[in-house]
SETOR-915459 format. One record per residue (C-alpha): residue number from 1; residue in one letter; z negated, x, y negated. Coordinates in steps of 0.02 Angstrom, whole numbers, padded with zeros to 5 digits, always signed. Example, Ala and Ser with C-alpha at 12.3 -4.5 7.8 and 13.67 -1.06 7.14 Angstrom:
<recs>
  pos  code      zz      xx      yy
    1     A  -00390  +00615  +00225
    2     S  -00357  +00684  +00053
</recs>
This chain:
<recs>
  pos  code      zz      xx      yy
    1     M  -00659  +00870  +00195
    2     H  -00483  +00844  +00128
    3     K  -00470  +00720  -00016
    4     W  -00306  +00630  -00044
    5     F  -00248  +00562  -00211
    6     V  -00083  +00470  -00193
    7     Y  +00023  +00413  -00341
    8     S  +00182  +00310  -00347
    9     E  +00269  +00440  -00456
   10     F  +00258  +00629  -00450
   11     D  +00233  +00640  -00637
   12     Q  +00074  +00538  -00617
   13     A  +00014  +00657  -00481
   14     S  +00054  +00806  -00592
   15     K  -00043  +00734  -00738
   16     A  -00193  +00692  -00628
   17     A  -00190  +00867  -00553
   18     A  -00193  +00941  -00729
   19     D  -00344  +00833  -00770
   20     F  -00432  +00893  -00612
   21     I  -00398  +01076  -00651
   22     A  -00454  +01056  -00832
   23     D  -00615  +00970  -00780
   24     N  -00655  +01110  -00658
   25     I  -00616  +01243  -00787
   26     V  -00740  +01161  -00907
   27     T  -00872  +01149  -00770
   28     S  -00858  +01332  -00720
   29     I  -00863  +01390  -00902
   30     R  -01015  +01282  -00932
   31     Q  -01101  +01359  -00780
   32     K  -01059  +01543  -00803
   33     G  -00960  +01566  -00963
   34     I  -00791  +01603  -00882
   35     S  -00666  +01526  -00762
   36     H  -00556  +01621  -00639
   37     V  -00404  +01520  -00588
   38     V  -00270  +01556  -00458
   39     L  -00096  +01489  -00498
   40     P  +00052  +01459  -00381
   41     G  +00234  +01501  -00400
   42     G  +00384  +01389  -00371
   43     T  +00447  +01240  -00470
   44     T  +00330  +01104  -00406
   45     P  +00186  +01146  -00525
   46     V  +00293  +01152  -00683
   47     N  +00252  +00978  -00750
   48     C  +00068  +00998  -00706
   49     L  +00059  +01164  -00799
   50     Q  +00141  +01089  -00951
   51     Y  +00012  +00948  -00953
   52     L  -00125  +01077  -00931
   53     A  -00060  +01184  -01074
   54     D  -00078  +01038  -01194
   55     K  -00263  +01015  -01159
   56     D  -00403  +01063  -01277
   57     L  -00492  +01196  -01176
   58     P  -00588  +01357  -01216
   59     W  -00433  +01456  -01169
   60     D  -00507  +01625  -01214
   61     R  -00631  +01604  -01071
   62     V  -00502  +01570  -00935
   63     R  -00429  +01708  -00828
   64     W  -00268  +01677  -00732
   65     Y  -00212  +01759  -00569
   66     L  -00066  +01736  -00450
   67     S  -00084  +01672  -00273
   68     D  +00062  +01781  -00222
   69     E  +00214  +01874  -00284
   70     R  +00384  +01924  -00219
   71     C  +00428  +02107  -00212
   72     L  +00566  +02104  -00341
   73     P  +00597  +02204  -00500
   74     V  +00498  +02163  -00656
   75     G  +00581  +02018  -00748
   76     D  +00677  +01954  -00598
   77     A  +00704  +01766  -00616
   78     E  +00638  +01736  -00439
   79     R  +00468  +01813  -00474
   80     N  +00321  +01695  -00491
   81     D  +00256  +01779  -00648
   82     V  +00423  +01748  -00733
   83     M  +00413  +01562  -00690
   84     L  +00237  +01552  -00759
   85     E  +00279  +01643  -00919
   86     K  +00425  +01523  -00944
   87     H  +00327  +01363  -00918
   88     F  +00147  +01412  -00958
   89     G  +00172  +01562  -01069
   90     S  +00085  +01484  -01218
   91     R  -00079  +01503  -01123
   92     L  -00048  +01676  -01048
   93     S  -00081  +01842  -01132
   94     K  -00108  +02023  -01084
   95     E  -00294  +01991  -01102
   96     N  -00309  +01841  -00985
   97     F  -00163  +01848  -00861
   98     Y  -00159  +01967  -00713
   99     P  +00013  +01976  -00633
  100     V  +00039  +02061  -00465
  101     P  +00133  +02228  -00480
  102     A  +00245  +02181  -00334
  103     E  +00382  +02297  -00397
  104     L  +00277  +02437  -00321
  105     G  +00310  +02371  -00146
  106     A  +00201  +02261  -00037
  107     D  +00073  +02389  +00021
  108     K  +00045  +02479  -00144
  109     A  +00043  +02317  -00245
  110     A  -00086  +02240  -00129
  111     E  -00195  +02394  -00148
  112     V  -00184  +02387  -00339
  113     Y  -00218  +02200  -00347
  114     R  -00369  +02216  -00233
  115     E  -00444  +02327  -00367
  116     V  -00395  +02204  -00505
  117     I  -00494  +02062  -00423
  118     S  -00633  +02169  -00348
  119     S  -00765  +02107  -00471
  120     I  -00732  +01922  -00436
  121     K  -00856  +01853  -00311
  122     C  -00750  +01698  -00285
  123     F  -00614  +01608  -00381
  124     D  -00665  +01447  -00466
  125     I  -00502  +01357  -00437
  126     A  -00360  +01397  -00317
  127     F  -00208  +01295  -00368
  128     L  -00093  +01316  -00218
  129     G  +00084  +01277  -00169
  130     M  +00145  +01222  +00002
  131     G  +00309  +01253  +00092
  132     E  +00397  +01139  +00214
  133     D  +00330  +01247  +00357
  134     G  +00150  +01229  +00298
  135     H  +00138  +01401  +00218
  136     T  +00038  +01427  +00059
  137     A  +00043  +01575  -00060
  138     S  +00142  +01696  +00050
  139     L  +00041  +01659  +00206
  140     F  +00171  +01600  +00332
  141     P  +00141  +01530  +00507
  142     H  +00130  +01666  +00639
  143     N  +00142  +01807  +00512
  144     E  +00022  +01954  +00533
  145     A  -00038  +01935  +00353
  146     L  -00130  +01776  +00404
  147     H  -00256  +01880  +00501
  148     D  -00280  +02018  +00372
  149     M  -00453  +01991  +00298
  150     R  -00435  +02107  +00149
  151     S  -00441  +02015  -00017
  152     V  -00256  +02045  -00054
  153     V  -00131  +02076  +00084
  154     P  +00045  +02146  +00101
  155     V  +00167  +02026  +00181
  156     H  +00308  +02098  +00285
  157     G  +00444  +02000  +00373
  158     A  +00420  +01837  +00280
  159     P  +00543  +01705  +00345
  160     K  +00598  +01665  +00167
  161     A  +00685  +01791  +00056
  162     P  +00627  +01910  -00004
  163     S  +00542  +01963  +00157
  164     E  +00423  +02082  +00067
  165     R  +00283  +01998  -00031
  166     V  +00102  +02013  -00086
  167     S  -00026  +01875  -00064
  168     L  -00207  +01832  -00089
  169     S  -00277  +01825  +00087
  170     S  -00334  +01674  +00185
  171     N  -00509  +01748  +00171
  172     T  -00500  +01753  -00019
  173     L  -00426  +01579  -00037
  174     S  -00550  +01503  +00084
  175     Q  -00693  +01565  -00025
  176     A  -00629  +01484  -00185
  177     R  -00748  +01356  -00258
  178     C  -00613  +01222  -00251
  179     R  -00434  +01212  -00192
  180     I  -00296  +01095  -00250
  181     V  -00120  +01066  -00182
  182     L  +00015  +00970  -00275
  183     A  +00156  +00908  -00163
  184     T  +00306  +00795  -00184
  185     G  +00462  +00729  -00101
  186     A  +00534  +00677  +00065
  187     A  +00572  +00857  +00113
  188     K  +00385  +00890  +00135
  189     A  +00344  +00723  +00216
  190     E  +00353  +00793  +00392
  191     V  +00230  +00935  +00360
  192     I  +00110  +00816  +00272
  193     A  +00115  +00702  +00426
  194     R  +00075  +00852  +00537
  195     I  -00071  +00898  +00425
  196     K  -00137  +00719  +00427
  197     Q  -00128  +00725  +00617
  198     G  -00241  +00878  +00616
  199     E  -00117  +01016  +00657
  200     A  -00182  +01185  +00596
  201     L  -00061  +01265  +00475
  202     P  -00094  +01403  +00347
  203     V  -00116  +01282  +00203
  204     N  -00244  +01168  +00285
  205     S  -00340  +01306  +00372
  206     L  -00423  +01366  +00211
  207     G  -00558  +01233  +00200
  208     D  -00572  +01076  +00096
  209     I  -00422  +01035  -00012
  210     N  -00393  +00909  -00151
  211     W  -00218  +00843  -00119
  212     Y  -00120  +00769  -00265
  213     V  +00039  +00691  -00195
  214     D  +00168  +00556  -00224
  215     E  +00211  +00412  -00108
  216     A  +00374  +00496  -00055
  217     V  +00283  +00641  +00026
  218     M  +00174  +00519  +00125
  219     A  +00323  +00427  +00197
  220     K  +00300  +00489  +00376
  221     V  +00111  +00468  +00383
  222     S  +00072  +00329  +00506
</recs>
């Protein structure tokens, strides 16, 4: 079941999402000594990640992974790992952060990352982004990668540049212990309305989601 948490301001939603992620990190560490967390790219999660970075957590027991990556050279400003290192770098290290080697190309990078995550039965938390077309990670509507059941999939012909990407699969994300999406703004109001009406899109086809949103993104929900 989808759970909706609506806030008047996006900063409030970001802070509440950080609280939710932190609580689930603590729970998974308490249960099994470690927490495996999937992080999104893009700019939407920046405030949330900054709130999360300030929390008093057993950081050495958290492992961070990317939901997807763009096939661009190492250090390219448009890569998701670069964004994360810029805004969450104080909590990332070579020992606990596992970037996707997307510079190898979609097919080879997916193969390598499948081996990286092969020992993880399921992720504890999948913090996901959402596009205006309802895509999440790099799983776009009508793209072949949606139906690839391997744990990590190459993405060819993505409708947004760059067209070559690597993504955790719908199969992997659907098995995560919990999923959270943070969304804001009028630009995504239409897709939120479609989701609330029950339309199946990549993002809401993964199972239960905890939605942290602002009032602006709910503007077209009847």
